[in-house]
C-alpha positions as CSV (number, residue, x, y, z in Angstrom):
1,M,-130.8,-20.3,7.7
2,I,-128.7,-20.6,4.4
3,S,-130.4,-17.2,3.0
4,N,-129.6,-15.8,6.2
5,L,-125.8,-16.7,5.9
6,K,-125.5,-15.3,2.4
7,L,-127.2,-12.6,3.3
8,L,-124.5,-11.8,6.3
9,F,-121.8,-12.9,3.7
10,F,-122.4,-10.3,1.4
11,F,-122.7,-7.4,3.9
12,F,-119.0,-8.7,5.1
13,L,-117.7,-8.9,1.7
14,L,-119.5,-5.4,1.1
15,F,-117.8,-3.8,4.3
16,L,-114.5,-5.5,3.0
17,S,-114.5,-3.6,-0.1
18,S,-115.9,-0.3,1.7
19,L,-112.8,-0.1,3.6
20,F,-110.8,0.4,0.8
21,S,-113.0,2.7,-1.3
22,F,-114.3,5.5,0.8
23,S,-113.4,7.7,3.8
24,Q,-115.6,8.2,6.9
25,N,-117.2,11.5,5.5
26,A,-118.2,10.1,2.4
27,N,-122.1,10.9,1.2
28,T,-122.5,11.9,4.3
29,E,-124.5,14.6,3.0
30,K,-127.2,12.2,1.8
31,V,-126.8,9.8,4.7
32,K,-126.7,11.3,8.2
33,L,-126.1,9.6,11.7
34,I,-128.8,11.2,13.9
35,E,-129.4,10.8,17.5
36,K,-133.1,10.8,19.3
37,Q,-133.0,11.2,23.3
38,N,-135.9,9.3,25.0
39,G,-134.8,9.7,29.1
40,K,-131.6,7.5,29.6
41,R,-132.0,5.9,26.1
42,L,-130.1,7.7,23.2
43,E,-130.9,6.0,19.9
44,L,-128.7,6.5,16.8
45,Y,-130.5,6.1,13.6
46,A,-129.2,6.6,9.7
47,K,-131.0,9.0,8.1
48,N,-131.0,8.5,3.9
49,T,-132.3,11.5,2.3
50,D,-131.6,10.2,-1.2
51,T,-133.3,8.3,-3.8
52,I,-130.9,5.4,-3.8
53,S,-129.6,2.6,-1.4
54,Y,-126.6,2.7,0.9
55,V,-124.8,0.7,3.4
56,V,-123.6,2.1,6.7
57,F,-121.1,1.0,9.3
58,L,-121.1,2.3,12.9
59,R,-118.8,1.9,15.4
60,V,-119.2,3.3,19.3
61,T,-116.5,3.8,21.6
62,T,-117.5,4.7,25.1
63,K,-117.2,4.2,28.7
64,D,-120.5,6.3,29.5
65,F,-123.0,4.6,28.0
66,R,-124.0,0.8,27.8
67,R,-124.9,-0.6,24.8
68,S,-127.1,-2.7,23.0
69,S,-124.6,-3.9,20.8
70,N,-121.2,-4.0,21.5
71,R,-120.3,-5.2,17.5
72,P,-120.2,-3.1,14.9
73,V,-123.3,-2.0,13.1
74,L,-123.8,-2.7,9.2
75,K,-127.0,-2.0,7.8
76,P,-128.2,-1.3,4.4
77,I,-130.4,2.0,4.4
78,E,-133.4,1.9,1.8
79,P,-133.8,5.4,-0.4
80,N,-135.6,8.0,1.8
81,S,-135.7,6.5,5.0
82,E,-134.7,6.3,8.5
83,T,-132.8,3.2,10.5
84,H,-132.3,2.4,13.8
85,L,-128.7,1.4,14.4
86,L,-127.9,1.6,18.0
87,T,-129.4,1.8,21.5
88,L,-126.7,3.7,24.2
89,I,-128.1,4.0,27.6
90,K,-126.0,6.2,29.8
91,L,-124.7,5.3,32.9
92,A,-124.9,7.3,36.2
93,G,-122.5,9.7,37.1
94,T,-121.1,10.1,33.8
95,A,-120.8,13.1,31.1
96,G,-122.5,11.0,28.3
97,E,-119.8,11.2,25.7
98,Y,-119.0,8.8,23.1
99,E,-116.8,8.4,19.8
100,Q,-118.1,7.4,16.9
101,Q,-117.2,6.0,13.0
102,F,-119.8,6.3,10.8
103,I,-119.0,5.2,7.2
104,V,-121.1,5.2,4.0
105,N,-120.8,3.3,1.0
106,E,-123.3,3.6,-2.0
107,V,-124.6,0.3,-2.7
108,S,-123.6,-0.2,-6.5
109,A,-126.4,0.3,-9.0
110,N,-125.5,-3.1,-10.2
111,L,-126.6,-5.0,-7.4
112,K,-129.5,-2.6,-6.5
113,F,-130.3,-3.7,-10.5
114,R,-130.1,-7.5,-9.3
115,K,-132.2,-6.9,-6.5
116,D,-135.0,-4.8,-8.5
117,Y,-134.6,-7.8,-11.3
118,D,-135.2,-10.8,-8.7
119,D,-138.6,-8.3,-7.7
120,M,-139.8,-8.4,-11.4
121,Q,-138.7,-11.5,-12.9
122,I,-141.9,-12.1,-15.3
123,N,-141.9,-8.4,-16.7
124,F,-138.3,-8.1,-17.1
125,D,-138.2,-11.7,-19.4
126,D,-141.4,-10.5,-21.1
127,A,-140.5,-6.7,-21.9
128,L,-136.7,-6.8,-22.1
129,K,-135.6,-10.3,-23.2
130,T,-137.7,-10.1,-26.4
131,A,-137.5,-6.7,-27.2
132,N,-135.0,-5.1,-29.9
133,I,-132.7,-3.1,-28.2
134,T,-129.6,-1.3,-29.5
135,L,-126.5,0.4,-27.5
136,Y,-125.0,3.1,-29.2
137,K,-121.7,3.6,-27.2
138,S,-118.9,6.1,-27.2
139,D,-115.4,6.0,-27.1
140,N,-113.5,4.8,-23.7
141,C,-116.6,4.5,-22.2
142,D,-116.4,2.1,-18.8
143,F,-120.1,2.4,-18.3
144,C,-120.8,1.0,-21.9
145,D,-118.5,-1.8,-21.1
146,E,-120.6,-2.6,-18.0
147,T,-123.7,-2.4,-19.6
148,E,-123.2,-4.7,-22.0
149,T,-122.0,-6.8,-19.2
150,L,-125.1,-6.5,-17.5
151,F,-127.3,-7.6,-20.3
152,N,-125.2,-10.4,-20.9
153,D,-125.2,-11.6,-17.8
154,N,-129.1,-11.4,-17.5
155,K,-129.2,-13.3,-21.4
156,I,-130.7,-9.4,-22.7
157,A,-129.8,-9.6,-26.8
158,F,-128.7,-6.2,-28.2
159,K,-127.1,-4.9,-30.9
160,E,-124.1,-2.4,-30.9
161,K,-123.2,0.6,-32.9
162,H,-121.1,4.1,-32.3
163,I,-122.4,7.1,-31.6
164,D,-119.9,8.9,-33.9
165,K,-119.5,6.2,-36.4
166,D,-123.3,5.6,-37.0
167,Q,-124.2,9.1,-36.1
168,D,-126.4,9.8,-39.5
169,I,-128.5,6.9,-38.8
170,L,-128.6,8.1,-34.8
171,I,-129.7,11.5,-36.2
172,E,-132.7,9.9,-38.7
173,K,-134.1,8.1,-35.7
174,L,-133.7,11.0,-33.2
175,N,-135.7,13.4,-35.6
176,K,-138.2,10.7,-36.2
177,S,-139.2,10.6,-32.6
178,G,-139.0,14.1,-32.0
179,K,-135.6,13.9,-29.7
180,S,-133.0,16.3,-29.6
181,I,-130.0,16.1,-32.0
182,E,-128.0,18.4,-30.2
183,N,-124.4,17.6,-28.5
184,L,-124.1,14.0,-29.3
185,D,-120.7,14.1,-29.1
186,K,-120.9,14.7,-25.3
187,E,-123.2,11.7,-24.7
188,L,-121.7,8.3,-23.1
189,L,-124.7,6.1,-23.9
190,L,-127.6,6.1,-25.6
191,I,-130.1,3.1,-25.5
192,E,-132.8,2.4,-28.3
193,I,-135.6,0.0,-27.0
194,E,-138.0,-0.8,-29.6
195,S,-138.7,2.7,-31.0
196,E,-137.9,4.7,-28.4
197,I,-134.5,6.2,-27.7
198,Y,-133.0,7.3,-24.3
199,R,-130.3,9.9,-23.9
200,G,-128.4,10.9,-21.2
201,I,-127.8,7.8,-19.7
202,T,-124.2,8.1,-17.6
203,N,-124.5,5.5,-14.7
204,K,-126.3,2.3,-13.7
205,K,-129.0,4.3,-11.6
206,Q,-130.5,5.9,-14.9
207,L,-129.8,2.8,-16.7
208,L,-132.3,1.0,-14.3
209,E,-134.7,3.9,-14.5
210,V,-134.7,3.6,-18.2
211,L,-135.3,-0.2,-17.9
212,K,-138.0,0.1,-15.2
213,K,-139.5,3.0,-17.9
214,H,-139.7,0.7,-20.4
215,I,-140.8,-2.5,-18.1
216,E,-143.8,0.2,-17.0
C-alpha cells in the first residue's frame, strides 16, 4: 500500500513539473495517441516508438461517449510499447466526437538510470564502485556537473580531468586504445573506465548506455 502511494505521489509530482516544461505537441513524433475501434468501444492507446520511456497525460472531454474513467489519465509508457489509456463507449444518437488534451513528457535519464540501478544493484556495485573511472570534462558543461552529481549520489568514485588542459594525456590514451583523436574540442564529456575510453557522450541516456555496456 505504501509503495503504491509513493508511486502515485511520484507521478503527481512528475505531472506538475510537466505542466511547466512542455507543450501539448511535445515529443509527439515518437509517442502518439492512437484509436482502436471495437464495436461501440473506442480504445485509446499511447504508442511509443522511441527507445526511452515517457510519461503521458490524457484528458478527454465529450458528451458523445461514456468513459471508463472521468479522471485524467497519467501513465508511464515504456520504450517500443503500446499502452492502453482509456475506453470510450459511444452513446446512441450521437456523432461520436470528443476533445482531448494529450501531453507527452520524457522521463529524465536520471530517473531512468535509478530505475535500472535498482534492477542491477549487485552488478552495479561490483562493476562500477570498484572501477577506476576518470571523467574528462569541458568548460560550461552542465551535463558534466550532472554526471558528477549522479556518481556522487551513488557513491561511485572517480577522478576528474579537463579535455583541453589534460589533452596530451588524453591523446596518448586514445592512441593506445585505437580511438580517434579528432574533434576533441567538440566533446562535452569523455569517460574512461579502466582502460576503455568512451566518446560522444552528450546526455544521460548515452551515459546510461555506457555504464550498462561496462557492466555487461
